[in-house]
N, CA, C and O of each residue as an XYZ file, in Angstrom:
340
protein
N     -31.492     44.722     -3.877
C     -30.805     45.308     -2.680
C     -29.592     44.659     -2.500
O     -29.519     43.434     -2.598
N     -28.508     45.446     -2.214
C     -27.238     44.744     -2.023
C     -27.003     44.368     -0.697
O     -27.687     44.879      0.189
N     -26.131     43.547     -0.429
C     -25.798     43.012      0.939
C     -24.283     43.341      1.192
O     -23.405     43.340      0.329
N     -24.138     43.609      2.466
C     -22.738     43.966      2.900
C     -22.489     42.991      4.045
O     -23.375     42.767      4.870
N     -21.305     42.416      4.102
C     -20.722     41.571      5.078
C     -20.294     42.356      6.378
O     -19.689     43.418      6.227
N     -20.541     41.945      7.505
C     -20.100     42.663      8.683
C     -19.865     41.515      9.738
O     -20.463     40.439      9.760
N     -18.834     41.963     10.652
C     -18.661     40.955     11.802
C     -19.033     41.619     12.967
O     -18.822     42.813     13.183
N     -19.657     40.738     13.812
C     -20.191     41.148     15.067
C     -19.713     40.302     16.329
O     -19.405     39.137     16.078
N     -19.631     40.635     17.368
C     -19.348     39.939     18.589
C     -20.563     39.644     19.406
O     -21.234     40.639     19.680
N     -21.010     38.457     19.873
C     -21.942     38.134     20.790
C     -21.504     37.031     21.749
O     -20.540     36.311     21.491
N     -22.182     36.921     22.784
C     -21.788     35.840     23.891
C     -22.277     34.639     23.233
O     -23.332     34.524     22.608
N     -21.238     33.613     23.482
C     -21.616     32.364     23.121
C     -23.000     31.727     23.345
O     -23.588     31.050     22.502
N     -23.430     32.009     24.520
C     -24.753     31.590     24.968
C     -25.966     32.208     24.154
O     -26.938     31.542     23.799
N     -25.809     33.446     23.923
C     -26.867     34.062     23.046
C     -26.648     33.535     21.540
O     -27.652     33.207     20.908
N     -25.581     33.453     21.033
C     -25.319     32.822     19.657
C     -26.089     31.501     19.626
O     -26.944     31.261     18.773
N     -25.763     30.712     20.539
C     -26.466     29.415     20.564
C     -27.894     29.367     20.528
O     -28.510     28.528     19.872
N     -28.503     30.378     21.320
C     -29.944     30.611     21.179
C     -30.409     31.062     19.960
O     -31.465     30.627     19.499
N     -29.633     32.015     19.295
C     -30.025     32.533     18.012
C     -29.833     31.610     16.971
O     -30.563     31.724     15.986
N     -28.924     30.646     17.001
C     -28.760     29.530     16.089
C     -29.944     28.533     16.087
O     -30.546     28.177     15.074
N     -30.188     28.146     17.298
C     -31.359     27.277     17.568
C     -32.669     27.874     16.886
O     -33.363     27.227     16.102
N     -32.927     29.184     17.277
C     -34.176     29.878     16.833
C     -34.121     29.924     15.289
O     -35.110     29.628     14.619
N     -32.995     30.286     14.760
C     -32.873     30.518     13.295
C     -33.205     29.239     12.615
O     -33.987     29.202     11.665
N     -32.580     28.132     13.129
C     -32.875     26.678     12.568
C     -34.279     26.456     12.680
O     -34.887     26.143     11.657
N     -34.988     26.586     13.935
C     -36.362     26.433     14.018
C     -37.237     27.128     13.012
O     -38.215     26.590     12.492
N     -36.798     28.449     12.747
C     -37.629     29.263     11.868
C     -37.080     29.101     10.384
O     -37.372     29.937      9.529
N     -36.279     28.004     10.103
C     -35.767     27.820      8.708
C     -35.077     28.968      8.085
O     -35.162     29.131      6.868
N     -34.346     29.838      8.891
C     -33.660     31.013      8.520
C     -32.120     30.787      8.708
O     -31.644     30.117      9.624
N     -31.435     31.391      7.786
C     -29.883     31.419      8.059
C     -29.752     32.361      9.115
O     -30.596     33.191      9.455
N     -28.555     32.157      9.640
C     -28.064     33.116     10.749
C     -28.050     34.650     10.321
O     -28.452     35.530     11.082
N     -27.606     34.876      9.171
C     -27.618     36.137      8.549
C     -29.035     36.769      8.421
O     -29.267     37.916      8.805
N     -29.915     36.002      7.893
C     -31.181     36.394      7.760
C     -31.860     36.694      9.204
O     -32.501     37.716      9.449
N     -31.660     35.830      9.957
C     -32.184     35.973     11.427
C     -31.721     37.449     11.942
O     -32.524     38.245     12.429
N     -30.455     37.698     11.792
C     -29.910     39.023     12.275
C     -30.484     40.095     11.662
O     -30.814     41.104     12.286
N     -30.642     39.942     10.372
C     -31.259     40.988      9.457
C     -32.771     41.313      9.929
O     -33.178     42.453     10.153
N     -33.477     40.229     10.035
C     -34.806     40.438     10.426
C     -34.921     40.989     11.888
O     -35.820     41.787     12.156
N     -34.174     40.644     12.681
C     -34.106     41.042     14.151
C     -33.950     42.522     14.043
O     -34.807     43.318     14.427
N     -32.709     42.876     13.452
C     -32.385     44.258     13.284
C     -33.403     45.262     12.822
O     -33.664     46.300     13.431
N     -33.990     44.849     11.634
C     -35.170     45.500     11.131
C     -36.194     45.763     12.064
O     -36.568     46.920     12.256
N     -36.774     44.631     12.771
C     -37.744     44.716     13.692
C     -37.391     45.701     14.875
O     -38.213     46.471     15.371
N     -36.163     45.596     15.243
C     -35.725     46.435     16.334
C     -35.763     47.944     15.956
O     -36.210     48.808     16.710
N     -35.284     48.167     14.790
C     -35.255     49.646     14.203
C     -36.709     50.086     14.071
O     -36.979     51.267     14.291
N     -37.721     49.173     13.709
C     -39.124     49.514     13.611
C     -39.712     49.822     15.008
O     -40.503     50.751     15.169
N     -39.294     48.999     16.036
C     -39.679     49.313     17.423
C     -39.187     50.669     17.857
O     -39.967     51.443     18.411
N     -38.015     50.972     17.648
C     -37.439     52.241     18.028
C     -38.148     53.523     17.326
O     -38.456     54.551     17.929
N     -38.328     53.303     16.086
C     -38.979     54.449     15.236
C     -40.398     54.549     15.912
O     -40.789     55.664     16.256
N     -41.148     53.501     16.109
C     -42.481     53.514     16.682
C     -42.475     54.226     18.057
O     -43.327     55.073     18.323
N     -41.549     53.885     18.885
C     -41.442     54.416     20.221
C     -41.126     55.991     20.081
O     -41.707     56.778     20.828
N     -40.236     56.430     19.156
C     -40.114     57.858     18.862
C     -41.167     58.585     18.464
O     -41.405     59.725     18.864
N     -41.985     57.812     17.480
C     -43.279     58.497     17.131
C     -44.295     58.650     18.231
O     -44.998     59.652     18.358
N     -44.332     57.560     19.045
C     -45.362     57.726     20.270
C     -44.948     58.890     21.146
O     -45.773     59.671     21.621
N     -43.590     58.982     21.353
C     -43.079     60.173     22.298
C     -43.441     61.456     21.671
O     -43.950     62.357     22.337
N     -43.190     61.572     20.377
C     -43.551     62.903     19.649
C     -44.983     63.161     19.796
O     -45.347     64.269     20.192
N     -45.864     62.210     19.504
C     -47.431     62.494     19.684
C     -47.744     62.720     21.132
O     -48.624     63.521     21.445
N     -47.076     62.061     22.016
C     -47.473     62.400     23.483
C     -47.131     63.830     23.825
O     -47.824     64.524     24.568
N     -45.918     64.261     23.182
C     -45.351     65.577     23.432
C     -46.349     66.639     23.054
O     -46.691     67.573     23.779
N     -46.837     66.352     21.660
C     -47.794     67.202     20.998
C     -49.090     67.255     21.641
O     -49.675     68.323     21.820
N     -49.593     66.042     22.021
C     -50.974     66.057     22.660
C     -51.059     65.760     24.078
O     -52.139     65.567     24.635
N     -49.949     65.720     24.665
C     -49.841     65.604     26.167
C     -50.060     66.687     27.197
O     -49.999     66.534     28.417
N     -50.329     67.818     26.533
C     -50.505     69.034     27.308
C     -51.919     69.121     28.019
O     -52.265     70.078     28.712
N     -52.493     68.287     27.826
C     -54.006     68.114     28.537
C     -55.076     68.710     27.690
O     -54.766     69.172     26.592
N     -56.256     68.737     28.088
C     -57.338     69.108     27.267
C     -57.540     70.669     27.486
O     -57.350     71.238     28.561
N     -57.936     71.250     26.361
C     -58.221     72.588     26.359
C     -59.718     72.755     26.763
O     -60.502     71.811     26.858
N     -60.033     74.088     26.994
C     -61.562     74.361     27.512
C     -62.588     73.826     26.546
O     -63.598     73.314     27.028
N     -62.454     73.881     25.315
C     -63.350     73.451     24.303
C     -63.551     71.981     24.447
O     -64.708     71.560     24.452
N     -62.459     71.079     24.575
C     -62.441     69.737     24.750
C     -63.218     69.250     25.938
O     -64.046     68.340     25.932
N     -62.794     70.067     27.077
C     -63.452     69.711     28.236
C     -64.988     69.847     28.316
O     -65.693     69.050     28.936
N     -65.450     70.915     27.643
C     -66.770     71.408     27.448
C     -67.489     70.305     26.603
O     -68.617     69.918     26.909
N     -66.812     69.820     25.548
C     -67.447     68.699     24.532
C     -67.600     67.503     25.472
O     -68.720     67.014     25.616
N     -66.526     66.992     26.133
C     -66.529     65.820     26.932
C     -67.612     65.963     28.005
O     -68.413     65.035     28.125
N     -67.702     66.939     28.725
C     -68.984     67.228     29.594
C     -70.366     66.985     28.994
O     -71.262     66.389     29.592
N     -70.476     67.534     27.665
C     -71.710     67.570     27.065
C     -72.008     65.968     26.573
O     -73.128     65.458     26.613
N     -70.910     65.353     26.154
C     -70.977     64.007     25.816
C     -71.431     63.099     26.859
O     -72.164     62.147     26.593
N     -70.996     63.373     28.114
C     -71.168     62.637     29.298
C     -72.666     62.820     29.683
O     -73.319     61.860     30.092
N     -73.195     64.050     29.550
C     -74.478     64.293     29.837
C     -75.418     63.573     28.965
O     -76.412     63.002     29.414
N     -75.092     63.600     27.670
C     -75.965     62.874     26.595
C     -75.942     61.273     26.908
O     -76.976     60.605     26.937
N     -74.756     60.783     27.117
C     -74.681     59.443     27.409
C     -75.424     58.974     28.598
O     -76.055     57.918     28.545
N     -75.385     59.711     29.685
C     -76.246     59.398     30.893
C     -77.685     59.399     30.610
O     -78.406     58.492     31.025
N     -78.183     60.500     29.836
C     -79.533     60.334     29.482
C     -79.986     59.173     28.713
O     -81.041     58.599     28.981
N     -79.176     58.802     27.724
C     -79.403     57.510     26.900
C     -79.389     56.281     27.775
O     -80.252     55.412     27.645
N     -78.394     56.195     28.689
C     -78.424     55.064     29.749
C     -79.812     55.058     30.670
O     -80.438     54.035     30.945
N     -80.115     56.202     31.026
C     -81.315     56.340     31.887
C     -82.482     55.841     31.072
O     -83.209     54.958     31.527
N     -82.687     56.370     29.892
C     -83.797     56.003     28.985
C     -83.844     54.492     28.628
O     -84.920     53.915     28.469
N     -82.633     53.863     28.506
C     -82.573     52.461     28.120
C     -83.139     51.523     29.341
O     -83.619     50.417     29.094
N     -83.048     52.060     30.731
C     -83.521     51.300     31.668
C     -84.928     51.539     32.087
O     -85.458     50.905     32.999
N     -85.510     52.456     31.409
C     -86.932     52.839     31.727
C     -87.973     52.119     30.998
O     -89.159     52.375     31.203
């Protein structure tokens, strides 16, 4: 994989924290930024996926799902009652 140099601007106090953490993790500053960016992109992609799944499945339960859940509840209540007898 090829690397590309880039210049970014960050506040001095943030850079000091990054340098300290990178040193603590035995990483170069460049590697720290690359790992942080990769993790942040993964976080964003995961959030987008969750939002899409919520959009697809967030419309509530249909009639069949409600009926199935009620049946499961009844069966579980019977099992719980039997266990205490």
